[in-house]
N, C-alpha and C positions, 0 to 999 in steps of 0.2 A: 674314884670317879661313878659317878649316874650314868646308865646309858638306858636310849630311847629303845620302843619294842621294834622301829624300824635298821637298830645301830647290833651288831655282834661285837660284841668284844673276845679281844684274843689275848696271844700271851707271846712276849718276845724274853730270850731270857737262853737260860741252862739247864733250867733243874727245870723246866712245866711240869713235869710228872708230879711233883711235890707242891710246887707255891702254888698255883694256877688255881683261883676261885672255882674256876669253869665258867660255863655260860652262865648268863644271867636271862636265860629263859628253858625249859627241857626242852623247848623245840629247835634249837639254835645248835648249830654243830659245835666241837671243842675246836678249838682252833690254833695251832700253834706256828706263828706267823712270822716270827726270827727266832729259830733255834741257830743260835751262835757255835759256831765249830772253830772259831778263836775269838779274840779282839782284834780291832784294829791295832800295828802296829805304830806306835808315834816316836818319833828322834830320840834316841837317850836311853829307850827303854829294849833291856833285854825282849826277846822274841817269846811268848807266849801262846804253846800248841797244846792241844784238849786232846788226851788220847781218842782213837776210834773207840776204844770199848766203856768209856767216860759217857760218849754219847751216844751208843747202843744200850749204854744202862736208861738214859732218861727219856730217848727216843723211849722202847719197849716200853716201858710205865707209863711217860703216856699213854700210851694208846691203852694200855690196860688199867690203868685206874683213873684218869679220866676219860674214858670212852675215847680217846684223837683222833678226829677220821680228819686234820688235814696238819701235815705237818713242812714246813719248808724251811733248808737250810742255809741259813746267812752266809755266807759266804762258802759256799760248798767246794768251791776251786778258785785257784786264784785267781790275782787278776791284776790292774795295771791302773792307774791312776795317773793318765795322760794329761801332761799340760801342768794348768795349774789348778785340777778338778777336787783333789788331796783338802780334806779340813785342816785346820790347825795343827800344825804338828803332827798328822799320820807323813807317817813316808807314803815313795810312790808306788812302793810293789805293796800285796799281800797275799798270803796262801797261805794254808790248814789242810786238815789229815783227810782221811776220805772217812765218810760217815757209814750209817749203817746198812750193810743191804738188804733192797728193794726187795727180793723174791720172799724172804722167811715170812714176815707179815703176810703179803700180799696169796700163801698160800691156803692163809682161813678169812680172810676178807670178807667173803659171804657172812661167816658165822660171825667176827665181828662186829662188821655192821645190824644185820639184822638177830644176832640172838641173845638172848638172857643172861648179863650179866651178875655174879656172884663171885663173892671172895672168902676165902676157907686159909684161915691160922692154919701155920705149917709149923710154928715154932716162936721163941720169942722177936726175932728179928727175920723172920722167913712168911712172905705169906703167896698163897694162890689165886689170881687173877680167873676165874672159867669164865666160858662165853658155850654158853647151849642154847642149839640152831634144831632148825627140823631134822628129822628122818636119822636121829642121835649123832648129828653134827657136833661136834666138841672142837674147843682150843681153849688154849690154858698160857699162862705167861706164870712161870717161877718164881718169883722174886728173894732174891738173899739182901739185906742190907746193910750184914754184918762186912764192914769192909776190911776186915783182919781174916777169919776163916773160911777155910771152906766147909760147908755144911751137909751134910748126908737129909734128907726131907722123905718122908712116907708119901706118896699121894698116886690116890687110886690102887695099892695091894702093888703102888712097884719103887725102889728106889732112887732117887736122883742127887747124885752128886750139884752140888754148885757153888762155881770158885765165888773169891769174897765178891763182893759190891757185883753182884749180876742176876741177869735173868735168863732164864731156861724157857724156849717158845719151842713147843708141844702143837703143831698146827692139826695131831688129832688126838689130843689129851693125852696119850701115851708114847711119840717118837720126838727125840728132842733134834729140831729144824735147825738151832741153831741158837747161842750161847754170847751172848755181850761180851762176856769178857774175853772172848777168842776173840773177838771182829775183825783183829787184827791178821787172824789167819783162815777166814772163813769165806772170803768174798770170794767171787764167780773166777778171778784173778789172784790165785791164793801167791800174793810175793813180797817182795819188799825191794823197793829199784835205788839204785846209788847212785846218782846226780852226778854228769860229769861235765867239770867246763872245760875244752877246748880251745886253747889261744890261735886264731885264725890269721890275726892281723896284730903288729906291734904298732902304733905309733911314736914310736923310739926316735924319729930322726926331725930334727928342728927344723931341717931344711921344708920340711912338709907341713909346717902349721904357717899361722900366718896372723897375727897380735894385731888388734885392734884396742885401746886403752880409752874406760869410757872418760867423757867430761867431767867433770866435778865443778855444776856450776859455781857459780856468786851470786851475791844477792842482789847483783844489778844486772842477771839473767834472767831472773826471773819475772815472770808477769804477774801469777797469783801472789795478792797480798792481802798479811792483816795483822791485824798491831797485838797480837794473842799466840797462842800453839794453838794448829788446827785437831783435829780426833783425825785420825789415816784414813779408818776405811769411808769414811762420809766423806775426804777429799778426793780421793781417789776413785770411791762408783766403783771399786772392783775392778779398773782399768789394765793396774799394772800392782804388783807385790810390793814394788818401790814408790816410796815419795823425798824429796829430798826438804830439810827442814836448812832455810839459809839466812843468817844474819851479820849487820857488819859488827866491827866493836871499835872504840879508837881508846891504843896503851902507850902511854908518854909515861912510864914508868923505865927505871933505869934496871925492875927487879926482872932476868931471863925467865921464870923457874914460875908461872901459875898453873892450878888445878880447874881443868874443865870436868863437872857436875854434870849428869842429864838421866832424871829421873825416866823411864818409858815403861809403859804397858803393853809392850812386845811389838814384834815377837824377836826382831833381831837390831844388832844399829852400829853401825861406821860412823867413827867422828874422825873430822878432815880440817887443820888449820892451814889453811895458806894450801890447800889443793893436796896436803900432807897427812896419812893418816897416820892419825895418834891414838886408837886404842877402837875396839870390838869387843858388846858384849852382848850376851841374848836369856832370853826368858827359859822355861821348861812351857814341857804340856802341863805340871801338877803347877804353877805358879808360872804366868807369863811377866808377871813384874817385874824389872833388877835397874840397876842403876849403875852406869859407864863412869865411872869417876877414873879420871886420866892428868897426868903430867905433862903441862905443854909451854912449851917458846913461844912466847909471844912479841912479834919483832914491833918499835918506836915508830907510831902509824896508825892505819887501818888496819888491822885484819880480818880476815874473811872466814868466816866457820862454818862448817857443810856437814852437815848430819844425814844421812843411808840408814832412814825407814823402813826395814826388811819387812811384811807379812812373809809365815809361814803358813798357808791357804785359811780363811773364815772360822772364825768360831763357829761351826758346824758338827763336832765330836761331840759324846755323850759325855762327859764330862765326870773324873774319880767324884764318889760324895757317900759318906758313910749312914749317910740318911738316905740312899735308896729305896724306890717300895717293893711291895712282892717280887714281883716277875722278872727282880735285879737282882734276887737276896741270894741268887746263882754266884754271882762272883764273888771274888775274893775281895774280905773290909776295906784294902785299899786299892781297887782296882772296882768296884762298884759304881752306877753311874744314875745320871738324872739327867732328864734335859732342858736341865735350865739352861745349857749354852748354847740354845741354837734355837728356834722355829719363832715364834712370838718375841722371846726374850732376847731377838740377836739387837735389837734396838737399843738394848740397855751396855752393849759392851765396847769396850774402846781400845785402843788402839796407837804406838806412836808415844812419841816422848810428852809429858806435863809438869814437864820441871827443868828452866837450863838457867847453874849460873856458872862461876868463874868466882873463883878464892887465888888473894895474892896477901900480900900483907897488910892491904891496906884495907883487905876485908871483905867480903862477900855479897860480888854483885849480882842480884835477880834476874833475867833475863826472859822470865816466862812471860809474862806481858812485856815485849817489845815491838818492834818491827820486824819483820816476820816474811822471808819470801820463799816462794811455794817452786819445785816442778814436780807431777805427776812422771812416774818411770824415768827409764831411762832412756839419753842417744841412742842406744842401737835397737832399744824397740820399737823407739819411735819413727825411724830406717828401715825394721827390719830386717834387722843384717842378719840374721837366721834364715832368709829367703835367699836363692840363684839371684834375684832385680835388687836387694836390697844390699847385700856384700857388695856389690861393684859400684855406692855409693859415696863408700867410704875407704879412706887408704889403709890397706891391713900393711904394718909392717912386717919382715920377718922374725920371727921369734929365737933370740939371742939365749936363752936355755936359763935367763930369770924374773920370775916370774913378778907378776906386780899383782895388787888388792884393783880391784873393781875393772876386768879383762877379758875383752872378749876374745875367742878363739877359735880358728875355722882350720880347716884340713876337706880332702876327698879321700873317697873310700870307694875300690867294687865292692858289688856284696860278695860274702864269704857263700865258697861249693856247696851244693849239694842243698837237701830240704831239712837239714837241722835248724829249731831255733835258735834266733842271733841275741846275744846282749852286749851291752857296753861296761867292760869293766872302768869305771871309773872310781879304784883305792889310792890314787894318786893325788885326788882332786879335793877342794875342800868345801865350797859350799856357791849352788850356783841354781843353774838350769842346763840342761839338754837342748839341740834339735837335730831331725836329722829330715831333711828333706824337707825344711819349714816346716813338720813338724814335731811341735814340740812330748818329745820323752818322757819327762816332766820336771819336778825338781830334786838335785840329790844335797843330801846334807852329811860327807862321806865324813868331816874334822870333828861333829858330835859324836860322843861314844858314848858308848854303855858301860853300864858299871864293871863288868868283863874285859873291857878297853877295847871291845871292836866299835868297827860303824854299825850304825843303824842295816842301811843295805850297801853293800858293793856294788853289785850287779841287774842293770838295768836293762828292760825287753826292749826291743826292735824290732817290730811284730815284719815276716817277707816285705810283707804288703804294701810298707813306707821304700823299703829297697827299690833300684831299679837293678841289672848288673852291673854297669861300672857309673863310673862321677856322679857316686853320693857323699854332696854335702852334710860334715858333722861341724854341728857350731857351736861353742859352752859358751857362757857367763857366767867368772866364777868372779866369785865377791872376797875374794880370799888370795891365800898362794897355793892355788892347788899348779900343779905341776901336768900339763897336757902330753908331755913324754912318758911317762905309765900309763897311757890308756894305752887299751884294746878292743878288738873285737871279739869277743867269745860265739863257740858253737858250743849248744847244751846239748846232751844229750847222756841215754843209761846205757850202760857199759855193762852193769851188775846188776841182776838180779839174784835171790835165794829167798828159799821158802822154809815152813816147818810145818811137818804133820807127824800124826800119832794116834793110838784107837784111842784114847779120850776125845779126837773132835769130830763133831757132828759129821754126814757126809753133807757135801755140796748140797745147796739148797736148790739148784736147777734140777738134782737127780729128781725131786718130787714136785714140778713143772707136768703139769698137765692131769695131775689126777683130779678129782672129784672129789673134795673131803670126804664121803661115804664110801671113797674106796681106799684110803690111807688104813695101813693096817702094821700093827709092832712087827711082824715076818720079815724076815730079809727080803729086799725090792733088790731084783738086778740093777748094779751097778749103783746100788747105794753105798758104800764102802767109802772113808776117809781117802779124799786124794790130793796130794800137791798137783799144782798146774800153776808152771809157768810161762808167760808170755812176755816174747822183746819186739822190742818196734817194728815196726814196716821194714819190711825191703832186707829187715837184719836176718840169722840167719846164727844158732851156736858157734860159737871158736872155739869153748874150753870151759870146760869141766871143775871147778876150782877145789871142791871138795863137795861130798856124799858118806853120810854115813848112816849105818844102818843097825839101831841099837836103840842108845840114849845117850845121845852127844849133846853137848854142854855149848855154853856159851848164847851171842848171835851174831844176826849178820854182819854184824865188825868183825867180830873175833867169836870162834871156834874151834872143838876139838874132840874127837876122840871121845866117847865115855868107858865104862869099865867093860860094858855088853858091844862089840860092834861088830858088825859082818863086816870079814875083809874084801868081797869081792865088790863090796857098795855102786864104790866105784865104776868099773868094770860093765855091772848093770846100767849103771846110769846113762856110762856113755854110748852107750847098745844103743838104748831108748834114744838119745839123740842123734846117732849115727842113721837111724831108721826112718826120724819121723820130722828134726828139724827144728821148727817153732810151728806152735805153742807146745808144750810139754806138761803131758797128764801123766803121772804114775799112782796107783792104787797101792792103799798102805794097811798094811796089818797089826801095825808096828812103831816103832819113831821112824822120820828120818829130816836131815836137813840138808839145803841145797843150797850150793852155793856156784855161779855161771858167771861168765860172759862171753860175748861174744860181738862181731863185727858184721862190717858191714859186705 
């Protein structure tokens, strides 16, 4: 793509330090506008997490190799696609791991901006990017592109050990302030958190639920008519995820069994014959096309065929494609993306049924070009039964513990005590949408499992700003046979943290803050020693030290054990720190220590 002098070409992707060709003019900045910290997760796919170490490596490489001046972390933290804002097949929630700590680069920002860059080979897969400024200012990035081996390199008469696929940042060209392979242990808050979902309320009483069965429209109920199948997005104009397709067929045969076949361009289809559900099918993000085939029993006389076609977001997510351009080359081959699924190409997209036939012993009858009736959206949507006012417009029946398809459910609950975040556990439901006090929390599709056999998303964020102290209205529409008795409201809290530090860890980069580059020296600086720093949430205190080892402990934050070298009084010393300072906990380390602890309010 060619850019004019009025445009600045930028990079989006995961490896812009390698793939970006650079700005189209030396007078323009080198900008990474989307540093993807993860992919959007879609229903049916396992979660893809990018490690903090990988993010840190490519971020540092972009600054060193491409003179990067701007980096925008795309999906730097988690979020929620409330309502119907998620694009095609994208789940309601998204999140990622923490990226590179900002302080290490800021320590030498002046040298990076105004210094003269130079390159120096340190080995076959090792290189130094050096920036020389005024007054002997110097900053260096030592790169080890070998993804398998530790390498010791010589740089300015000193030895530096570089872990596999890592970059060490030397703000003064002497002292390592940060190494990307140890990003998980070097942020200002040196810890790993364990998130806990604590049930605050169960909705397991059938008496607390009301049910409203969505009406299955017949041809004569519709006002929009056509002599052919209409494309769904152009018909609904995004007023709803749902479009009903209806037609009538006269059946005069004594044969009871026929086969209904529907070819659809996506995304989900439920077929009804004389108001009874006879089959469901759906596509995937990789291939939204699918065919629903179902053996049906037609009555003698007139039969009503109703097809409920559902979108799971408009095509807008960048789609998997092995022919992606250079800025996307960081993605695995099956996850590379292209923009052909969005923007100016959206008018070429189509959804909904495009061929319908019924097969019996007399042959196959094609109903594609036939007299069809349409209803945009659901009756419950039109009446806004998810609001207090709208819910009073329909007759809710008592839920009898027997789930039915295309059904609305409602109940009332009080907000959980405290200030912890709130989530709905919808693990017992099928597919649909959920509202709290009239606010759509988003789509859910618990029945679409990943290859690991689990739902793509079970918990759904409910902001406390959506809640009242009492009398909150919870409404769900479920297309399938979801069971509302299994729903719970949970609170989310961080109940355990752990961390690890050793002599090989650089000191916290915050210990450099406030020094001018010309004042940076290789000598020991007061407070510039590796530290383990553990923080707990607001209004929480440490309640217990689960594990502490000074020596060479093994394992990770889920499974840990003392090693061959262990100080027997490790835990006692940490307990003394806990009892004296509560939270946060900061422990200098001349060797290796691993901590795990939990807290209470």
